[in-house]
N, C-alpha and C positions, 0 to 999 in steps of 0.2 A: 534174521529178517532181510539182511541185504542180500543173501544168496537166493531167497526166494524171489526178490526184485529182479535180480540178473536172469534167473531162469525164466521168469515171466516174459520179461523184455526180449531175450532170445527166441522164445516160442513165438512172440507176436511178430518178430522180424523175420521169421523164417516160415511161417504158416498162416494160412487165412482160417478164421473160426466162422462157420456157416451155422446159422440157427437151424435146428431141425424142424421144418415146417409142419410136421404132423404131431409133435410134441410140445404145445404151448404151455409154458411155466404158468402155475397159479400162483399167483403173488400174494404174499401175506401182508398187509400194512402194519409194519412196526417201526421202530425206531431206525432200524437198519431193514431195507426190503429183502425179504427171503421168499423162495419159491417152495410151495408145498410138496411138490412132485420133482423138484431138481430142474436143472438147466441142461437140456440135451443139445449137444453141438456136435457138428463134424469138422474134422480138422484136415484141411487141405493144403498140400505143399504149395508155396509160391512158385510160379514160373520165372525162371532167371534168364 
């Protein structure tokens, strides 16, 4: 679990996650929000 947290933190530190405007998620209301068709994102490196 700690390794997953480190990988997620490093990814968010180095990249920008952009929602795909053409693919909107269809949210299913449950205890934890889920998407029926997934979440489509673009990953763009941050400019340093």
